[in-house]
C-alpha atoms as an extended CHARMM CRD file, in Angstrom:
* protein
*
        50  EXT
         1         1  ASP       CA            -12.9140000000        4.0470000000        0.2610000000  PROA      1               0.0000000000
         2         2  PHE       CA            -10.6150000000        6.8130000000        1.4140000000  PROA      2               0.0000000000
         3         3  GLN       CA             -8.3270000000        6.8120000000       -1.6200000000  PROA      3               0.0000000000
         4         4  PRO       CA             -9.5670000000       10.1730000000       -3.0450000000  PROA      4               0.0000000000
         5         5  GLN       CA             -8.9780000000       11.9370000000        0.2690000000  PROA      5               0.0000000000
         6         6  ILE       CA             -5.5700000000       10.3020000000        0.6890000000  PROA      6               0.0000000000
         7         7  SER       CA             -4.5370000000       11.3030000000       -2.8370000000  PROA      7               0.0000000000
         8         8  GLN       CA             -5.7300000000       14.8590000000       -2.2670000000  PROA      8               0.0000000000
         9         9  THR       CA             -3.7270000000       15.1100000000        0.9580000000  PROA      9               0.0000000000
        10        10  PHE       CA             -0.6310000000       13.6230000000       -0.6610000000  PROA      10              0.0000000000
        11        11  ASP       CA             -0.8560000000       16.2310000000       -3.4460000000  PROA      11              0.0000000000
        12        12  LEU       CA             -0.3530000000       18.9380000000       -0.8150000000  PROA      12              0.0000000000
        13        13  LEU       CA              2.8630000000       17.3970000000        0.5150000000  PROA      13              0.0000000000
        14        14  SER       CA              6.3810000000       18.1380000000       -0.6380000000  PROA      14              0.0000000000
        15        15  PRO       CA              7.9980000000       15.2870000000       -2.6080000000  PROA      15              0.0000000000
        16        16  SER       CA             10.1330000000       14.1210000000        0.3230000000  PROA      16              0.0000000000
        17        17  TYR       CA              7.2120000000       14.0520000000        2.7720000000  PROA      17              0.0000000000
        18        18  ARG       CA              5.0140000000       12.4190000000        0.1580000000  PROA      18              0.0000000000
        19        19  LEU       CA              7.5210000000        9.5910000000       -0.2240000000  PROA      19              0.0000000000
        20        20  ILE       CA              7.5450000000        9.0270000000        3.5420000000  PROA      20              0.0000000000
        21        21  ALA       CA              3.7420000000        9.1410000000        3.7340000000  PROA      21              0.0000000000
        22        22  GLU       CA              3.3370000000        6.6940000000        0.8520000000  PROA      22              0.0000000000
        23        23  ALA       CA              5.8090000000        4.2770000000        2.4390000000  PROA      23              0.0000000000
        24        24  SER       CA              3.9590000000        4.4990000000        5.7690000000  PROA      24              0.0000000000
        25        25  LEU       CA              0.6230000000        3.9000000000        4.0720000000  PROA      25              0.0000000000
        26        26  GLN       CA              2.0300000000        0.8660000000        2.2720000000  PROA      26              0.0000000000
        27        27  GLN       CA              3.2580000000       -0.5790000000        5.5830000000  PROA      27              0.0000000000
        28        28  ILE       CA             -0.2250000000       -0.1210000000        7.0500000000  PROA      28              0.0000000000
        29        29  ARG       CA             -1.8150000000       -1.8510000000        4.0620000000  PROA      29              0.0000000000
        30        30  ASN       CA              0.5870000000       -4.8020000000        4.3550000000  PROA      30              0.0000000000
        31        31  ARG       CA             -0.0210000000       -5.2570000000        8.0840000000  PROA      31              0.0000000000
        32        32  LYS       CA             -1.7340000000       -8.4360000000        9.1800000000  PROA      32              0.0000000000
        33        33  PRO       CA             -5.3140000000       -7.9180000000       10.3840000000  PROA      33              0.0000000000
        34        34  TYR       CA             -4.6970000000       -9.5300000000       13.7830000000  PROA      34              0.0000000000
        35        35  PRO       CA             -1.2780000000       -8.4220000000       15.0340000000  PROA      35              0.0000000000
        36        36  PHE       CA             -1.7810000000      -10.0630000000       18.4460000000  PROA      36              0.0000000000
        37        37  ALA       CA             -2.9210000000      -13.4700000000       17.1710000000  PROA      37              0.0000000000
        38        38  ASN       CA              0.4280000000      -14.9970000000       18.0900000000  PROA      38              0.0000000000
        39        39  PRO       CA              0.2920000000      -16.6920000000       21.5410000000  PROA      39              0.0000000000
        40        40  TYR       CA              3.4180000000      -14.7320000000       22.5220000000  PROA      40              0.0000000000
        41        41  TYR       CA              1.1890000000      -11.6930000000       23.1690000000  PROA      41              0.0000000000
        42        42  TRP       CA             -1.5890000000      -13.3220000000       25.2090000000  PROA      42              0.0000000000
        43        43  ALA       CA              0.0670000000      -16.3010000000       26.9280000000  PROA      43              0.0000000000
        44        44  ALA       CA              0.9170000000      -14.2950000000       30.0620000000  PROA      44              0.0000000000
        45        45  PHE       CA             -2.7280000000      -13.3160000000       30.5460000000  PROA      45              0.0000000000
        46        46  THR       CA             -3.8120000000      -16.9300000000       30.2250000000  PROA      46              0.0000000000
        47        47  ALA       CA             -1.1700000000      -18.0580000000       32.7270000000  PROA      47              0.0000000000
        48        48  ALA       CA             -2.2560000000      -15.3670000000       35.1990000000  PROA      48              0.0000000000
        49        49  GLY       CA             -5.8960000000      -16.4500000000       34.9180000000  PROA      49              0.0000000000
        50        50  VAL       CA             -7.2410000000      -13.1400000000       33.6810000000  PROA      50              0.0000000000
């Protein structure tokens, strides 16, 4: 778990940068594990025969 290192780094940031960093980290945590699972991303490769 990287939470202690993340918290330590966030403590060094100014309040405005900390807010941005925390929002970015939250977006990363909420991201789906397989962003390219949708056929939209791989259909062209299948059609091309790769």
